[in-house]
Structure formats: C-alpha cells, structure tokens
N, C-alpha and C positions, 0 to 999 in steps of 0.2 A: 516347470515353474514359469509363469508369465511376469515379465515386468512392465506394469501399466502406469503411464503418466496420465493423471487426471487433471482436467481444467476445471476449477471450482470457483463458483460465484457465491457470494453470501452478503446478507445484510447483517452487519457485526453488532447491531444495537443491543441485542440480548445476550452478548457472549463476552467472556473476559479475555478476547483475543484468539488468535489462531491456535496457540500451543495449548495442549492438555494442562489443566490447572488442578491444584490442590485446594484452592479456595474460590472456585468458580468453574463455569463451564466453557471450555474451549471447542472452536470448531473442529479441530483435529479429533477430539474425543468423539463428537457426533458422526463424523466420517468413519471412524474406526468401528463404532457400534453399528453403523449401517453395513460395513463390510462384513461384520460377524453375522448379521441377519441374513445376508444374501449368499455369503460363501461358506458360512460354518466353519470359519477359522478365525483365530486371533491374529489380526493383521495390524501391523504398525504403519502409519501413514507418514512418510517422510516429506515435509514441506519445503518449498523453494524458499522459504523465509518467514519470519514471524510478522504478524500485524497485531497492533495494540487493541485494547479493549475499546469497542465502538467504531473501530476502522472496518471498511468494506473491501470487497473485491469483486471484480469482473473476471479476473484472469489469474488467481492464485493456482499454483501447481502442487500436486501431491503424488508421490510415488507409492505404488503398492505392489507386493510380490505375492502372487496367488496362484494356486492350482485350481483351475476352472475350466469348464467346457462352454461357458457363456461366451459367445463371440464378442471380441473387444467392442465393436460399435454399439453393442446391446448393453454393455456394463452401465453407462449413464442412465438408461431407462430403468435398469434393475435397482441401482442404488437410490435414485430419486424417488422410487416408490415407497421407500422406508425413511428417507431423510425428512427432517422438518422443513417447513415451506420457505424458511429463510436461507436454506442452503441448498445449492443445485450444482449437480456435475453437468457441465457444459460439453465436455468432450473427453474421450479416452483414446489412447494409442499405445502401442507396444514400443518399447525402447530397449536398446542393448543393456546386457547385464551390468556393465560398467558405468552406466548412466548415473549422474547424480543431479537431482533437480535444483539444488542450490549452486553447487560448484561449476556446473555446465552451463549456468545462465549466462548469456552475454549482454543482455540489457533488460532494464525493468522500466516501465512507465506508471507514474503515479498522477492523479488528478486530485487537486483541492478545490472544493466548491464553496463559494462564499455567496449568500444571499444577500444582495445589496439593494435594500429597498427601505421605505419609510417604516414599514411595519413587518414583523415576521409572518411567514406563511406557514400555518401548522403542518401541512403535508410534507414540508421539507425539512422539518426540525431535526430529524435523525440522519439526514444525508448532507447537510450543509451547516455552515456557521453564519450566523446572522450579524451583519454590520450596517447600522442604520446611516452612518456618515457617508456622504458621497465619496467613493474611491476614485482616485486619479489613476486609471488604468494605463494610461501611456507611461507615466513614471514607474509604475510597477513593472510594466514589461521591460523598460529600460534597466531597472534593478535586476530583473531576472536573468538578463543577458549576461552579467557578471558571473553568473554561476557557471557559464558554459566553459568547458576545457578541463584539464587535469589540475586539481587544487587539493590542498590540505583543508578539509572541511571540519577541523576540530572545533571551530567556533559555532558549528551547526550540529553538534552532537551533544546529547544529554548524558549526564553522568551515569555510570552503570554498564557501559559498554566495554567489552573486553577485546576488542579487535587489535590485530597486529599492526595496522596502519590506518590512519584517518584520511589517507589520500583516496580520492574517487574522481572518476571522469564523467562529467556531464555532456551528453551529446546534443541536448536541445533543451531549452526553457522558454516558455512564453506565458503571457497573461493576456486574457482577452475577455470582452464582454459579451454575454448572451443574455439579454434582459429576462429575468431579473437577477441574473447570476453574474458574478466575476469569477473567472475560471483560470486556476494556475496549473499548467501541466509541465511536467519535467521527466526527461528520459536520460538514463545514465547506466553505467556498467555495475552500479551497486549503491546502496545508501546505508548511512550510519543510523544508530538508534535515534529515533525521532527527527532525523535530518530534513525530511520533507516538511513536517508540521513546523520546525524552527524556520525553514525558508519561508513558508507561507506566512508566518507570524511577522517575520521581518518585511516582507512585502506589504502586508497589511499596514504596517507602521509607515511605510513609504506612502501607501495610498491615501492615508490620512493626514500626511505632512509631518509626521513625528521624526522621520528620516528622510534622507535624500537617496536617490537611485544610486549616486556614485559612492555612497557610504558602504555599499555591499563590498566593493573591492577592499576597502580598508578593513572590513569586518573579517573578511576571509584571511588576509594577511596577519591580522592580529592573533589568530588561533584562540581567541578569547571568547568563551560562551556568553559572558556578560555583556558583550558589545552587540551581539546579535538581538533580534526581536523575541517577543513572546513564543512559547510552544503553542501553536494554534490548536483549537479543540479537535479531538480524535474524529468526531462524527463527520467532519468535512472531507475526510481523506478516503480515497478508493485506490487500491492496487488495480490498475487497469489490465496490464499485459506484461508477461514475462517471454522473452524470445531466447531461443537456444541456437 
C-alpha cells in the first residue's frame, strides 16, 4: 500500500469548496472520482484543510492510500487525464504511513487578490475582488504587520468553528501593489475559519480610510468579531502553499 501526497491546484469558481458536499460538488469528490477511474479502487482523499466555495488553490495537499504499480511521478499525469480542466494534480510523492497532511503541516501561505482600478476587468472577476476606490497600500501594509506573532485571533474567526484554541502564529504578512492589483499575502502555522478573508476585509477598510492601521492591534486584543472588518469575498482568496 502506497501513501501518496498529492499537490493540487484548482479554480474553485464552480465548486462548493474542497470538502465532499451533500448540496453541491466539492473538489475532494472530483479527485476521488478520478482516483477510482485510474486505480479501480474506492479511495478517500484526506485534505490538508478545507477551502470555502469559490476559493482557489495552487498548493492544496491531499493524501491517498492506494495499491498501484503506476510510478509515483506518473500519477499526476494519469489523474489529470480524467480530471476536469479546473482541477490539476501538480505533484505526487510517497510519504510515511504515519504522515497526516493536516496535522503535520508546519505552515500555510494564502494570497488575497484585490483588483484596484476604476473599472472591473472581466477576465479577473473569478480570481479577485474589485475595489474602485484608490487603496492606501502603505497603511494596509502597516496594518498587516500587527498580525505577525502569536495572538488570539478570535476577532478574525467566523461563527461555526469548533477549534480547541483560537491562538495562531503568523510568520509574515504584507500588502503590496502590482498594478492593477493590490495583493495581501500571509504565512502562518494555521488559520481559523474565514480568518484570512476577515483579515483581508479589515485591511480593505484600512485602505479606504474606514479604519486606521493601528486599529488592528486593538481588534486582536478585543477578541470581538464585530470589531474587525467585513469577510472579504471568497473569489479573491488562493491557498498558495503548504509546507511540512
């Protein structure tokens, strides 16, 4: 039995998130269907974490356990031949039997993309959030720096999470402009439900002058979700990388 860790990229626009759904199609379901077609076995894919409906990934990870003679480096080619075009296996490698894609992860990197221009650009509508008001990127970056460190991020978590603790460590956070985009990138040891989208929404409010950069410190200390900004739309968010 091989334990294979897949690196998975997807455009989440047509899916109801990563997880197999009862009221919509999840990316997990499509990968499991592809595994059945290639390996002839019912295989469960264990993901490194969930992404919401409309969220994208460049480096999601999924673990499969399979009996196969297909060389590991050829598995992506085999699965990609039967997957829909908006889901791609980018890599595969064997891992030890006790490996877990979620619990063994050391850090995750997310990117939030804001189209900051006078008018929307249709080609980017599914991968970014459109903001026409000129954003103050310097102030947004100052605000993002308050995220760095070990904090209780209860104020940046949506209701519905059942985690044991709302403490997380953020290793780096920055906001920069690459016209026509403003980009927020954050790297940490883990994230709460909707945490990155609430961070992004808070930074957008700083960018338009509704909040000050220094407010982020007080929002974190408050542990009060109502003090933080909006939950930014899902389509702007991409899970970039997971490291082990």
